[in-house]
Structure formats: structure tokens, C-alpha cells
C-alpha angles and dihedrals in degrees: 000000000000115000095222093048094055094045092048093051105035132066118168117193114197109201109196130336106300096074092047091104085072088084093058092042093052090048090050092051094046096045104032102031105025095036098229118155116251098256094051092045091049092050091051091047093049092049095045099046133066128179132211124181113201098193138039096196110115093218090060094055112096118228131195119200120240088234092057092049091047089054102039106025109018095158091050090052090051090052091048089052090049092050090049093048093050090047092052092048 
């Protein structure tokens, strides 16, 4: 997969919190399946995805427990931790 080709052809709009796992899934596909290194995959993901939150009320923001993600989507949780670590650094 060529980086420019994907970015030129794909735009993913995340409207609200429930599709936010798309970020981890795209990273998983690019790194684990397509074999891109992390930095290239992250650049592609950032360019392909946009996020809009339609509400600021905390009760409207969906939350998934770490335990649930560990059980159901362990690779996605690992990717989320990696994104967070890189952001904090």
C-alpha cells in the first residue's frame, strides 16, 4: 500500500465517541497487516481521520472499561496505550 494513494482516496469522519476505536483499528491494519512502521502508519492515520464531537455533556460521552477492552480487543488496547505514551512523550 502506498501512503499517498491511501491518503488521497480515504477520508474517515468520526462523528462522536463510539467510532473512536477506528483509530486503533486503522493502526492495527497498517502496522500488523500492511507491515508499515509505526511512524508512517500514524501519519497515514492522522491524515485520513477527522473527529467531531457533537456534545460536551459528560453523560453523553461513551466509555469502555479497560477490562472490557483487555478481554475483547487486547491488540487495540495495546495500540491505544502506545498512542497515549507517544503523545505524553
